[in-house]
C-alpha angles and dihedrals in degrees: 000000000000118000126201110196131192138156141176104043089153089198095301093130097143090067093053092058131042103252094213102058105007093239108155128223091215111105119231117263141157092251132028113204120195108190099200140285092077086145136063097225101341102249124152089262090051092053089047090051091047088053093047091051090054090051095042090056091043092234094164088061096044097046126044089214139010122203121194129190115186124235137200091284094054097082102160090064090060095043098045115353092179091053090049093049091053088065093054131080108267090234092067112100107219115190124196110169086330140123130223129184119211121182091339092309114119117217121185123189133194127168103199126122144160120289113287121169090323096287127151127300091018116151134149125264098264093054091045087059089060093047093046092048085073093066102109130227117248098044121138101202126029116198119194133155092219123068120232114252116283096008116105090320100115125123121217088266087053097251109153110222101174125115120264092202089052091054090051094051094044089054089048099049097032106206115195090233134024116193122187145136135182093119103075094187090059097066116145144059135293129186115209098203095185094058096027091233123141113209123199126190098201101184109146096196129066128225087281091056093244126133106264111138136068128230113269115236126200139158132223 
């Protein structure tokens, strides 16, 4: 199974497609993972634009499945996830503390992260521990918006903004892959050989909110 993973679009869809012929820069794959912050501020209009972008690039023809986990800029999903889902193509798999199994591969998605400018899905570490305790054992791919503490979570000034409780839970359940975003500066890949976990920070934008990074492709 081939996975294309991205995150942190922040509504800048016109730079992810060629406006002239609508040819996308996203490579084809079996699964497209979007690890949060698809929207700019997460208004109804933002969600509608996100859905239109997916339709414009014919994402549901290119990918067999699309999995989306919300981020702190996807406010409507925290305020009223059922309403937000109504604005999206029914084929989109939105995961909020939920598991889905596709062709024998188990995906689990959760949007929560530490407080940051009073955005969506912001809760303190003790409550994060309760949310992340729901991450089940036996999953293959974990999708979060938050990075785990100390793994591709550093700002340009080297402040680490990941969650310690998420790190603890990831090392306990040991998914094969963990995809996340949120900290744009942390884009990249890291392999923890001791736990046999492959981590990917899939943020497409840099700290200046400009498209700078490529989708990360992997196979399982």
